[in-house]
N, C-alpha and C positions, 0 to 999 in steps of 0.2 A: 226588467232591464237591470243592468249592473249599476251599482252606485259607485261613482268615481271616487268618492271620499273613502269607501270601504277599501278600494284598491290602493289608495294612498296609504292608509293605515297599515295595510298588509305589507306594503313595500318597505315602510320604516321598520316594521317588526322583523322582516326578513334580513334587513341590513344590521339591525342592532342585536338580534339573537335572544332577547328576553322581553317579556311584557313590561317590566319595570323600566328598562332602558328605552324602549319605544315610547312609554308614557312620558318619560322625562324629555325626550326629544320633541314630542308633540305638545307638551304642556297640558296633558289630560291625566286622568287616573287610569290604572292598568285595566280596571274593569271595562272601561270604554274601548280599550284596544281589543280585549277579548270579545266583546259584543260585536264590534265591527268585523273582525275576522270570522266569527261564526256566521254572521249574516252573509259574508262573501262566500263562505263554504256552502251555505244553503242555496244561494243563488246559482252557484256553479255546479252543485251536486257533486262536489269533489272535496276530499279531505286534504287540506293544505299543510297543516302543522301537527306535529306530535307534541303534546303538552307534558313536559318533564318537570320535576320538582323545582329546579332553579333556572331553567331556560326552556326554549322551544326549539324543535328541530323540524326543518322542512321536510315534508314527504317528497317523493319523486315528482308528483304532480305540482307540489308547492314550489319546487325549484324551477320547474318549467314556467309556471305562471309568474314567479318573481322576476325571471329574466325578461319576460315580455313587458311586465310593468316597469322595469328599469328602463327599457327602451322608450316606453311611453313617457316616462318622467323626463328623459333627455329631450324628447320632442317638445314637451310643455315648456321646459327651460329655454329651449331654443326660440320658441314663439315669444316668450317673455322678453328675451334679450333683443329680438328683432323689433318688438314694439317699443322698447326703450330706446333703441337706436334710431327709430323713425320719429320719435317724439320731437316736436318743434320747440317746446317750451324750454327756456334756459334754466328754469327752476328745477331742481332735481336733488335726489339723495344718491350719493356715489359711495359704494362700499369698497374699501381698500384693505387688503390683507398684506402684512409685512412682518418680517422677523422682529421679535421684541425690541432689540437694540436699535434697529433701523427705524422702527416706528416711533420709539420714545425719544431718540437723540437726533435723528436726521429730519424726520417728517413733521412730527407734532410741533416743534418750536417754530416752524415756518408756516404753519397753517394760517396764521393771522394775515400774512401777506396775500395768500390765496383768497381769503375771505374778503379782504378789502376790494379786490378786483371782481370777485364773483359772489356777492352777498346772497344770491338766490340759491347757491349750491351748498348743500350740507354734506360734509365728509364724515363718514363713519369709519374710523381707523381701528382695525383689529390687529394688535401686536401678538402674534401667536407663532409658536415654533412648528406647529403642524401645517401642512399644505392645505390651504382652502381649496375646496373643489369648485372650480369655476363652472364646470359643466352642470353642477347641481345648484348653482345660484348662491353659493356661500359667500361670494365676493364678486364684484364687477371687474376689479383690477387686482392683480397679484404682484407683489415684489418678492422675488425669490433669490436664494443664494446658489441655486443650481439651474442650469439651462432647462426650461420646460421641454418635454419631449412630445407634447400633443401637437400633431401637425396642423390641427385646425386653429391654433392660437396665433395671434399676432404677437411677436416677441421682439424685444430690443434689449441689448446690453446697455445699462445706464450708469454703471459704476464699477469700481474695483476696490474691494475692502482690503486695506493693508493692515498688517498686524505687527506688533513688536512685543518684546518681553519687558514687563514693568515691575518695579518694586519701590520700596521707600528709599530715600537717600541713605538711611542707615544701612539697609541691606546692600546697597551699591558699594559701600566701603569694605564689606566683608569679602574674603576670597571666594571666588565662584565655587570652589569645592565645598563650601559650607552653606550654599544656598539651599533652601527648601522651596517646594513648588506648589502651586494651586492650579487645579484643572477641572475639566468637566467630570460629571459622574460617568460610570462605566457604560451607560447606555449610549453615550455620545463619543465613545472612543474612535469612531470611524471618521469624525470630521477632520479635515486636513490639519488645522492648527493644533488639535489634540494629538494627532499622530506625530506631528513634528515635535511637540513638547516631550513625548515619551521617548523620542529618538535621541534626545540630548541629556536624559537624566543621568546616565552613567553611574547608576547605583544611588543617586540622590533621591530623596523621598518626595512623593506628592503627599502633603500633609492635610490637604483639605480639597474636597470636590463639591462642585455646585452645578446645578443644571442650567444656570443662566449666567450671563456675563456680568450682570449687576452684582450678584452675590460674590463672584470672583473678585471684582473690582473692590468691593468693601473689605474683603479679607486681605487683599494686597495692601490697601490703605492702612489697615490696622497693623501691618508689619509681619503678617503670618508667613509670607513667602512671596515668590515671584509668579506673575500670572501673564499668560498671553492674551492681550487685549487689542481690539481694533484701535487704530490710531485716532479715529475721530472721537472715541470715548476718553482715551487716557492721555493724549497729548496735552490737553488743557487742564488736567488734574494736578493741582499744585502739590498734592501729597505724594505723587509718584514721579519717578524718572525712568527713562529708558535705560535698560541694562544692556551692555555690549555683549553681543552673542553672534556666533556664526555657526552654520548658515542662517540667513534670514528666514523668518517664518513664511509660509506660503501665503498667497493672496487669494481672495474669493471674489468671483465675478458676481455682480448684482444684475438681475434680469427683471424686466417689466413684461407682463403678459395680460392679454385680454382677448375677447373674441371679436372678429371683424365686424359683425353686426352691431355690437355695442360701440365700436369705434366711430360709427356714423353720428353718435350723439355728441352735440356740442359740449355738454358738461363733462362727459367722459373724456373727450379729447383735451379739454382744458385741464382736467385733473391729471391726465397723463403727462402733459407738458409740465405741470407743477412738480410732479414726482420726479421726472427726469432732471429738472433743475435742482430740486432739494437734495436728492441723492448725489447728483454730480458735484455739488459744491463740497460735500463732506467726504465723498469717496470718488474723486475724479478718475476717469479712465487713464488720462495721462498723469505723469508724476506730479504731485502737488507743487514741487519747486518750479515746474514749467507751466503751471496753470495760471492763466490770466483771469482777471475779474470778469464775471459774466453778469449779464443784465437779468433783473428779476421780472421778466415778462412772462406771466402765466396766462395771458389772454390769447396768445397765438395758438392756432389750431395745431394739433399733433400731426407731424408730417407723415 
């Protein structure tokens, strides 16, 4: 009979492409990965991988088996999600993935309010720029800056991230022709706010690039140049002022996503209600000037 654990190890190896990467993902040594895959090859009487000096390559048979194992993994994750959704206990651990700035500045400061109402639910908040794979169980709920395209997900738009151009008061006194700029590194040239920044340079230089908003904010605070920052980050920064510029920077929609079977769980629904409120306060869908104060009620079920 096939060992399910051997199949799992092979699946991770197929996705990662090397023994060392698979070993890191599974928290074992690479010899264990090799032994598991060899056992699977013996059980199937089929060669699954070609062992190269720095990586492994799947054989034709290996690619076919990997595709089937991937389908099996999806079914296992669906069973796990269904079981969590059916669980009656209000005590739970809920994993939330969100962009770093949203996680650190919008969600984390308000978790104390959630904890007071739901002390039995532990939130695990991952602030990461890459998309957590909900179908692989990397998170239960995802907060994203682009609309999810998976038709199986329950999604809702929960906020609108507004940007402005910021610099020190000293920079604001200088003629705009003398301004220098701070932006993302080239790998993020495609994001809307970076494309907008490049459109207004008119020969003026970007003198510093950083992969995250916090690095850009600190460089702007030091007086290095002007940076495009979310208003929820920079409006309350006493070291920065908004710089007058037209056209205004683009806005980014903020989306919430989970699977329908998880939404049956009371802790998941309470967490989603909390995230909607936390993000909505800092990045309201309606203009902040028109926004009225909202109640901090995180106990109501997610509609």
